[in-house]
C-alpha positions in Angstrom: -68.8 5.1 -11.2 -72.4 5.6 -12.3 -72.4 6.5 -15.9 -74.7 8.2 -18.5 -74.1 8.2 -22.2 -75.7 10.9 -24.3 -75.8 11.0 -28.1 -77.4 13.5 -30.4 -79.8 11.2 -32.1 -80.1 7.5 -33.1 -81.5 7.1 -36.5 -79.0 5.2 -38.6 -75.8 3.1 -38.0 -73.1 5.5 -39.2 -69.7 6.7 -38.1 -70.7 8.5 -34.9 -72.8 5.4 -33.9 -69.7 3.2 -34.3 -68.1 5.3 -31.6 -71.1 4.8 -29.4 -70.9 1.1 -30.1 -67.3 1.1 -28.8 -68.3 3.1 -25.7 -70.8 0.4 -24.8 -68.2 -2.3 -25.6 -66.0 -0.7 -22.9 -68.8 -0.2 -20.4 -72.1 -2.1 -20.7 -73.7 -0.3 -17.7 -74.4 3.1 -19.3 -77.8 4.6 -19.0 -78.3 6.0 -22.5 -80.0 9.3 -23.5 -80.7 10.8 -27.0 -83.1 13.3 -28.6 -84.6 10.4 -30.6 -84.2 6.6 -30.9 -85.5 5.1 -34.1 -82.9 2.4 -34.5 -83.8 -1.0 -35.9 -83.7 -3.8 -33.3 -80.6 -5.2 -35.1 -78.7 -1.9 -34.9 -79.8 -1.3 -31.3 -78.5 -4.7 -30.3 -75.1 -3.8 -31.9 -74.8 -0.2 -30.8 -76.6 -0.1 -27.4 -76.4 -3.9 -26.6 -80.2 -4.1 -26.8 -81.0 -1.0 -24.6 -83.4 1.7 -25.6 -82.3 5.3 -25.2 -84.2 7.6 -22.9 -85.6 10.1 -25.4 -86.7 13.7 -25.5 -90.1 15.2 -26.5 -88.7 15.4 -30.1 -89.4 11.7 -30.4 -93.1 12.3 -30.4 -93.3 15.3 -32.7 -95.0 14.8 -36.1 -92.9 12.9 -38.6 -89.9 12.9 -36.2 -88.6 9.6 -37.6 -87.8 11.0 -41.0 -87.9 14.8 -40.5 -86.3 15.2 -37.1 -83.7 17.7 -38.4 -86.6 20.1 -39.1 -86.9 20.4 -35.3 -83.4 21.8 -34.9 -84.6 25.0 -33.2 -86.0 22.8 -30.4 -82.8 20.7 -29.9 -81.1 22.9 -27.3 -84.3 23.0 -25.2 -84.8 19.3 -25.6 -81.2 18.3 -24.6 -81.4 20.5 -21.4 -84.5 18.6 -20.2 -82.6 15.4 -19.4 -82.0 15.1 -15.6 -78.6 13.5 -15.3 -77.9 14.7 -11.8 -77.6 11.1 -10.3 -74.6 10.1 -12.4 -70.9 10.4 -11.5 -69.7 10.5 -15.1 -71.5 11.8 -18.2 -70.0 10.9 -21.6 -71.5 12.8 -24.5 -71.1 11.9 -28.2 -71.7 15.2 -29.9 -71.9 16.5 -33.5 -74.8 18.8 -32.7 -76.1 19.5 -29.2 -75.2 16.6 -26.9 -72.3 18.4 -25.4 -74.7 21.0 -24.0 -76.4 18.7 -21.6 -76.7 20.1 -18.1 -74.5 18.7 -15.3 -73.5 19.9 -11.9 -70.1 20.5 -10.2 -70.0 17.0 -8.6 -70.2 15.4 -12.0 -67.5 14.7 -14.6 -68.6 15.5 -18.1 -66.3 14.3 -21.0 -67.4 15.2 -24.5 -66.3 13.2 -27.6 -66.8 15.7 -30.4 -67.2 14.5 -33.9 -67.5 18.2 -35.0 -69.0 21.4 -33.7 -72.4 21.9 -35.5 -71.3 21.9 -39.2 -74.3 23.8 -40.7 -74.1 26.5 -38.0 -70.4 27.1 -38.2 -68.0 25.9 -41.0 -70.6 24.9 -43.5 -73.1 27.7 -42.8 -73.0 29.5 -46.1 -72.6 26.3 -48.1 -75.6 24.8 -46.3 -77.8 27.9 -47.0 -76.8 27.9 -50.7 -77.2 24.1 -51.3 -80.6 24.1 -49.4 -81.9 27.1 -51.4 -82.1 29.2 -48.2 -80.1 32.3 -49.2 -83.3 34.4 -49.6 -87.0 34.4 -49.0 -89.0 33.8 -45.8 -87.6 30.3 -45.2 -84.1 31.6 -45.7 -84.7 34.4 -43.1 -86.1 31.9 -40.6 -83.2 29.5 -41.2 -80.6 32.3 -40.7 -82.3 33.4 -37.5 -82.5 30.0 -36.0 -78.9 29.1 -36.9 -77.8 32.4 -35.4 -79.6 31.4 -32.2 -78.0 27.9 -32.3 -74.5 29.5 -32.6 -75.1 31.7 -29.6 -76.3 28.6 -27.5 -73.5 26.5 -28.8 -70.9 29.1 -27.8 -72.4 29.7 -24.3 -72.5 26.0 -23.5 -68.8 25.5 -24.2 -68.0 25.3 -20.5 -70.5 22.5 -19.8 -67.9 19.8 -20.7 -65.0 19.4 -18.3 -62.8 17.7 -21.0 -63.1 17.6 -24.8 -61.9 14.7 -27.0 -61.7 15.5 -30.8 -61.9 12.8 -33.4 -59.0 14.4 -35.4 -56.5 17.3 -35.1 -58.7 19.0 -37.7 -61.6 18.9 -35.4 -59.4 19.9 -32.4 -58.7 23.1 -34.3 -62.4 23.7 -34.9 -63.1 23.1 -31.2 -60.4 25.7 -30.3 -61.8 28.2 -32.8 -65.5 27.8 -31.9 -65.3 27.0 -28.1 -61.8 28.3 -27.2 -61.1 24.9 -25.6 -58.1 22.5 -25.9 -58.9 18.9 -26.7 -57.2 15.5 -26.7 -57.3 13.7 -30.0 -58.5 10.1 -30.2 -59.2 8.9 -33.7 -62.5 7.1 -34.1 -62.7 3.3 -34.4 -62.5 1.7 -37.9 -63.2 -2.0 -38.2 -60.0 -2.6 -40.2 -60.0 -6.3 -39.5 -63.1 -6.7 -41.7 -61.0 -5.7 -44.7 -58.4 -8.1 -46.1 -55.5 -6.9 -48.2 -55.5 -7.7 -51.9 -52.3 -6.8 -53.9 -53.5 -7.5 -57.5 -55.6 -4.6 -58.5 -57.8 -4.1 -61.5 -58.1 -1.2 -64.0 -60.8 0.9 -62.4 -61.2 3.6 -59.8 -63.8 3.5 -57.0 -65.7 6.1 -55.0 -68.4 5.4 -52.5 -70.6 7.7 -50.4 -74.0 9.0 -49.7 -74.9 11.3 -52.6 -75.2 14.6 -50.8 -73.6 17.9 -51.9 -70.6 18.1 -49.5 -69.4 14.6 -50.4 -68.6 16.0 -53.9 -69.4 12.8 -55.8 -70.6 15.0 -58.7 -67.1 16.6 -58.9 -65.5 13.1 -59.1 -67.9 11.9 -61.7 -67.6 15.1 -63.8 -63.7 14.9 -63.6 -63.5 11.2 -64.6 -66.0 11.8 -67.4 -63.3 13.9 -69.1 -61.0 10.9 -69.2 -61.1 7.3 -70.5 -60.5 5.9 -67.0 -63.2 3.6 -65.6 -64.9 4.9 -62.4 -67.2 2.8 -60.3 -69.6 4.7 -58.0 -71.3 3.1 -55.1 -74.0 4.9 -53.1 -77.3 6.7 -53.5 -79.0 9.8 -52.2 -80.6 13.1 -53.1 -77.9 14.0 -55.7 -78.3 10.8 -57.7 -80.1 12.3 -60.7 -77.7 15.3 -60.9 -74.8 12.8 -60.8 -76.4 10.6 -63.5 -76.7 13.6 -65.8 -72.9 14.2 -65.5 -71.8 10.6 -66.0 -70.0 9.7 -69.1 -69.9 6.2 -70.7 -66.8 5.3 -68.6 -68.8 5.8 -65.3 -70.6 2.9 -63.7 -73.2 3.9 -61.1 -74.0 0.9 -59.0 -76.3 2.6 -56.4 -76.6 1.1 -52.9 -74.6 -2.1 -52.4 -74.1 -4.5 -49.5 -71.0 -4.6 -47.3 -69.8 -7.7 -49.1 -69.9 -6.0 -52.5 -68.4 -2.8 -51.1 -65.4 -4.7 -49.6 -64.9 -6.7 -52.8 -64.8 -3.5 -54.9 -62.5 -1.8 -52.5 -60.1 -4.7 -52.6 -60.1 -4.8 -56.4 -59.9 -1.1 -57.2 -56.7 0.5 -58.5 -57.4 3.5 -56.2 -60.2 4.9 -54.0 -61.2 8.5 -54.8 -62.5 10.8 -52.1 -63.1 14.6 -52.5 -65.0 15.6 -49.3 -63.5 17.7 -46.6 -64.4 15.3 -43.8 -64.0 15.5 -40.0 -62.2 12.2 -40.1 -63.4 10.0 -43.0 -63.8 6.3 -42.2 -64.2 5.0 -45.8 -60.6 6.1 -47.0 -59.2 4.2 -44.0 -61.3 1.1 -44.9 -59.9 1.3 -48.5 -56.3 1.5 -47.2 -57.0 -1.6 -45.0 -57.6 -3.4 -48.4 -54.1 -2.2 -49.5 -55.8 0.2 -51.9 -54.3 3.7 -52.4 -56.5 6.7 -51.8 -56.6 9.9 -54.0 -58.1 12.5 -51.7 -58.5 16.1 -50.8 -55.5 17.2 -48.7 -57.6 18.9 -46.1 -59.7 17.7 -43.2 -59.4 14.2 -41.7 -57.9 12.6 -44.8 -54.8 14.8 -44.5 -54.2 12.9 -41.3 -55.2 9.4 -42.4 -53.7 9.3 -45.9 -49.9 9.8 -46.2 -49.2 11.7 -49.4 -47.2 9.7 -51.9 -47.0 6.7 -49.5 -50.6 5.5 -49.1 -52.2 7.8 -51.6 -52.1 11.2 -53.3 -53.5 14.5 -52.0 -55.0 17.2 -54.2 -55.3 20.8 -53.1 -58.7 22.0 -54.2 -62.2 20.7 -54.8 -61.9 21.3 -58.5 -61.8 19.1 -61.6 -58.4 20.3 -62.6 -56.9 19.7 -59.1 -58.4 16.2 -59.0 -57.2 15.2 -62.5 -53.7 16.4 -61.7 -53.7 14.1 -58.7 -54.9 11.2 -60.8 -52.1 11.8 -63.4 -49.6 12.0 -60.5 -50.9 8.7 -59.1 -50.7 7.0 -62.5 -47.1 8.3 -63.0 -46.0 6.9 -59.6 -48.3 3.8 -59.4 -45.5 1.3 -59.1 -44.2 3.1 -55.9 -47.4 2.3 -53.9 -47.0 -0.8 -51.7 -50.2 -2.5 -50.7 -48.7 -3.8 -47.4 -47.5 -0.3 -46.3 -50.9 1.1 -47.2 -52.6 -1.6 -45.0 -50.2 -1.0 -42.2 -51.1 2.6 -42.1 -54.8 1.8 -41.8 -54.1 -0.5 -38.9 -53.4 2.6 -36.7 -57.1 3.3 -36.6 -58.5 0.0 -35.3 -61.3 -0.5 -32.8 -59.1 -2.1 -30.1 -56.8 1.0 -30.1 -59.8 3.3 -29.8 -61.4 1.5 -27.0 -58.1 1.2 -25.1 -57.4 5.0 -25.4 -61.0 6.0 -24.5 -61.0 3.7 -21.4 -57.6 5.0 -20.2 -58.6 8.7 -20.8 -62.0 8.5 -18.9 -60.6 6.5 -16.0 -57.6 8.7 -15.6 -59.7 11.9 -15.6 -62.2 10.3 -13.2 -59.4 9.4 -10.7 -58.2 13.0 -10.8 -61.7 14.3 -10.5 -62.4 12.1 -7.4 -59.4 13.6 -5.8 -60.9 17.0 -6.1 -59.1 18.3 -9.2 -60.2 18.6 -12.8 
């Protein structure tokens, strides 16, 4: 089968790109398409096995390398300009517009959906508030274009023949937004990179990009009300705001290498995670170290962290709810078994993902070849 792989954009090596890396591990003969491709040579070798993506006109717009998101109103038009008519199978990796690529009736289109467009749907009001776009001319323009994106996103729901969601949480979103059922195949986590350590130290750890929805400020503010040590790894736009909230018991390490990150995960008493994520790779990595996770009991972490077995869930993104979970964790600390925690993480490995994706695509293609969807 002649295959095309289309991904929204290649700018960094993050969770969605790890899925693409696995796709190209399974099949190395994809022709790759994307709105932009600004990967480093090292990342391109890893993700695309050295190939460059066929890119859209967005690649050549002013400051596209760093400001490509500003061109969101053009994304639907750009994704529809790719001529994929020669391919038997199109696999889209979509958290924005890739699932809306044009195909014809003699092609099989399978879309792996990381999420329907967050800032147009679930996080719309939060996005406007946190971006200062609730009022004014810029706010009116943002609301107008996001309204148009929602219309386009809904009307393109039938362009994929089959949907795969990265969690049951996202499967519910796909059903709500597109009215479509989806298979669930959890994304790949490189759990083998993380070794178990059973002797933990007296500090808590959180790590993330410092952007509003990750709620690092909430975690820092909560721990600043205690005498428990919290180590924070990561940087981003919210760094100064978070610094201002940090008490003497908070250590802000900024960006750190993978080696330092793994070491801290292995040593931490618990990993703290307050975001409502589509899946959430970092909490799984922490569990692979045998480290319990204190997390919001919504989104992907509700599926990857077993309450009172591999961690503790809290109900609301509030200081009170988080601190209650920390107290509950402390009171039951001796019940957490590092080996059980790691065993849970092993459910989400790369080999499992690649096997499930390969079987799904090949099964659907066989059915498709025989004249049925």
